[in-house]
C-alpha positions, 0 to 999 in steps of 0.5 A: 232574321230572328223571324225565319231562323233560330238565333245562336246564343251569341246573337241572342246575347247581342240582341239583349245587349242592344235592347238594354243599350236602347232602353238606357239611351231612351232613359237618358233622353227622357231625363234630358228633356225633363231637365230642359223643360224645368230650366225653361220653366224657371227662366220663363216663370209660370203663371202660379209662382215666381222666384224672388231672389230675396232669400230664395223663397217661392211665393204665390202670385195673387190671383186677380182674375175675379 
């Protein structure tokens, strides 16, 4: 509609409101996936670090690929 006709002020405001809501939803989704990835990494561990429950210290694994 905006391509063929001029939009009224009310329509422009609605368009802007929808754009802002979409941007907010995209940010929330990005945060959700980031948090999910962090949780998965903590549960599965990674190749370089491991969490030891004794005092909650992060310790490097020794690299024995020589």
